[in-house]
C-alpha positions in Angstrom: 147.6 -14.7 -95.7 146.9 -18.3 -94.9 148.1 -19.6 -98.3 148.6 -23.2 -99.2 151.9 -24.7 -100.4 153.0 -28.1 -101.7 154.3 -29.5 -98.4 152.3 -32.0 -96.4 149.6 -32.9 -98.8 147.1 -35.5 -97.7 147.0 -38.4 -100.1 143.2 -39.1 -99.7 141.9 -35.6 -100.1 144.7 -33.7 -101.8 144.4 -31.1 -99.0 147.2 -29.7 -96.8 147.7 -31.7 -93.6 147.4 -30.8 -89.9 151.1 -29.8 -89.7 150.6 -27.3 -92.5 147.4 -26.1 -90.9 149.1 -25.3 -87.6 152.0 -23.5 -89.5 149.5 -21.4 -91.4 147.5 -20.6 -88.3 150.6 -19.4 -86.6 151.5 -17.3 -89.6 148.0 -15.9 -89.7 148.1 -14.8 -86.1 151.3 -13.0 -86.7 149.7 -11.3 -89.7 146.6 -10.2 -87.9 148.6 -8.7 -85.1 150.5 -6.6 -87.6 147.5 -5.7 -89.8 144.6 -5.7 -87.3 142.6 -8.2 -89.4 140.5 -11.0 -87.8 141.0 -14.7 -88.1 138.8 -17.6 -87.0 139.0 -21.4 -87.3 136.5 -24.2 -87.4 136.9 -27.9 -86.8 134.4 -29.9 -88.9 133.8 -33.5 -88.0 131.4 -36.1 -89.5 128.7 -37.3 -87.1 128.6 -41.1 -86.3 131.4 -41.8 -88.7 132.8 -44.7 -86.7 129.5 -46.6 -87.1 129.4 -45.9 -90.8 133.1 -47.0 -91.3 132.5 -50.2 -89.3 129.3 -51.1 -91.2 130.3 -50.2 -94.7 134.1 -50.7 -94.7 137.1 -48.5 -95.0 136.7 -47.8 -98.7 133.3 -46.3 -98.2 134.5 -44.4 -95.2 137.4 -42.9 -97.2 135.1 -42.0 -100.0 132.8 -40.1 -97.5 135.8 -38.3 -96.0 137.0 -37.2 -99.5 133.4 -36.1 -100.3 133.3 -33.9 -97.2 136.6 -32.4 -98.1 135.4 -31.5 -101.6 132.2 -30.0 -100.1 134.1 -27.8 -97.8 136.4 -26.5 -100.5 133.4 -25.9 -102.8 131.4 -24.1 -100.1 134.2 -21.9 -98.7 135.9 -21.2 -102.0 138.2 -18.1 -101.5 136.5 -17.3 -98.2 138.5 -19.9 -96.3 141.4 -22.4 -96.5 140.5 -26.1 -95.9 142.9 -28.6 -94.3 142.7 -32.3 -93.5 142.9 -32.2 -89.7 142.9 -36.0 -89.2 140.6 -38.9 -89.3 137.2 -37.7 -90.5 137.9 -34.1 -89.3 138.8 -31.0 -91.3 140.0 -27.6 -90.2 139.1 -24.4 -92.0 140.7 -21.0 -91.5 138.7 -17.9 -92.4 139.7 -14.2 -92.3 136.6 -13.2 -90.4 135.5 -12.3 -86.9 133.7 -15.0 -84.9 130.2 -13.8 -85.7 130.7 -14.0 -89.5 132.7 -17.3 -89.2 129.8 -18.8 -87.2 127.3 -17.9 -89.9 129.6 -19.3 -92.6 129.9 -22.7 -90.8 126.2 -22.8 -90.0 125.4 -22.2 -93.7 127.7 -25.1 -94.6 126.3 -27.4 -92.0 122.8 -26.9 -93.3 123.8 -27.4 -96.9 125.8 -30.5 -96.2 123.0 -32.1 -94.2 120.5 -31.4 -97.0 122.7 -33.0 -99.7 122.7 -36.8 -99.7 126.2 -38.4 -100.0 126.6 -41.4 -102.3 128.0 -44.4 -100.4 130.0 -46.2 -103.1 130.7 -49.9 -103.3 128.5 -53.0 -103.3 124.9 -52.0 -102.8 125.7 -48.4 -103.4 123.1 -45.9 -102.0 122.9 -42.3 -100.9 122.7 -41.3 -97.3 122.0 -38.1 -95.4 125.0 -37.3 -93.3 125.6 -34.5 -90.9 128.6 -32.7 -89.3 129.3 -31.0 -86.1 131.5 -27.9 -85.9 133.5 -26.1 -83.2 134.5 -22.5 -83.9 137.2 -20.4 -82.2 138.5 -16.9 -83.0 141.5 -14.6 -82.4 141.8 -12.8 -80.1 138.5 -13.6 -78.3 139.4 -17.3 -77.6 143.2 -17.1 -77.5 146.4 -15.5 -78.8 148.3 -18.6 -79.7 147.6 -21.2 -82.4 147.5 -24.2 -80.0 145.1 -22.3 -77.7 142.7 -21.6 -80.5 142.9 -25.3 -81.6 142.1 -26.4 -78.0 139.1 -24.0 -77.8 137.8 -25.2 -81.1 138.1 -28.8 -80.0 136.2 -28.1 -76.8 133.5 -26.4 -78.8 133.3 -29.4 -81.2 133.0 -31.7 -78.2 130.0 -29.7 -76.9 128.4 -29.9 -80.3 128.7 -33.7 -80.3 127.5 -34.3 -76.7 124.6 -31.9 -77.1 123.0 -33.7 -80.0 125.3 -33.4 -83.0 124.6 -31.7 -86.3 125.2 -28.2 -84.9 127.8 -25.4 -84.7 129.1 -24.5 -81.3 131.3 -21.6 -80.3 134.2 -21.6 -77.9 133.2 -20.9 -74.3 129.7 -22.1 -75.0 128.5 -18.7 -76.3 125.3 -18.4 -78.3 125.8 -16.0 -81.2 123.3 -13.7 -82.8 123.9 -11.2 -85.5 124.9 -8.0 -83.8 123.4 -5.8 -86.5 120.0 -7.0 -85.5 120.4 -5.2 -82.1 122.5 -2.1 -82.6 122.4 1.1 -84.7 124.9 1.8 -87.3 126.3 4.7 -85.2 126.8 2.3 -82.3 128.6 -0.2 -84.4 130.9 2.4 -85.9 131.7 3.7 -82.4 132.4 0.2 -81.3 134.7 -0.5 -84.2 136.7 2.7 -83.4 136.9 1.8 -79.7 138.1 -1.7 -80.5 140.9 -0.5 -82.7 142.0 2.1 -80.2 142.0 -0.3 -77.2 143.4 -3.2 -79.2 140.6 -5.6 -78.4 138.1 -7.5 -80.5 134.6 -6.0 -80.7 133.0 -9.1 -79.2 135.3 -8.9 -76.2 134.2 -5.3 -75.5 130.5 -6.2 -75.9 130.7 -9.1 -73.5 132.7 -6.9 -71.0 130.0 -4.2 -71.2 127.2 -6.8 -70.8 129.0 -8.4 -67.8 129.2 -4.9 -66.2 125.5 -4.3 -66.8 124.5 -7.7 -65.4 126.6 -7.1 -62.3 125.1 -3.7 -61.8 121.5 -4.9 -61.8 122.1 -8.3 -60.1 124.2 -7.1 -57.2 
């Protein structure tokens, strides 16, 4: 699922392009419908890249973009497929529910911000750069490829305007690890219920919490 091919390769990074990404996402959604397996996507964007590009020049900007692409590929390995989304942004597809995807992107964000990037060219120096990330997942945030992309873009925008250097989820949710709050028996029962009803586990949990809040706030 979500495999690369030789079409639409980006010249700067050697990664598949946006067009290939959308095609693979659509294929992935068809696959998860048939196999009941999760899929999430993240949009990873360099913070304040426009300022860096203007001050240091295009060659340095291109080198930084390529560096981010390599870091993503190295970090996600076989856990995700990385694509050049456009400009200084990359998209990553992972076969995981939103909760796990959030943790994967958060781990990458922390690693990237802690690793200085060499700014090549005259007066070469290293700089601490950061990224913002927007995450969306099927079926929680949409059933179609373009809908998931839109939700991920909205989440990325919130990450930017709320201070940058953070991971935001679609719909403005704040994610915590569910295993910290539920017993194994509860989680197994939730998994069986989700499969039987054809909904994601997160959808059922939010629905139950909404009912609880309505009950005590009415």
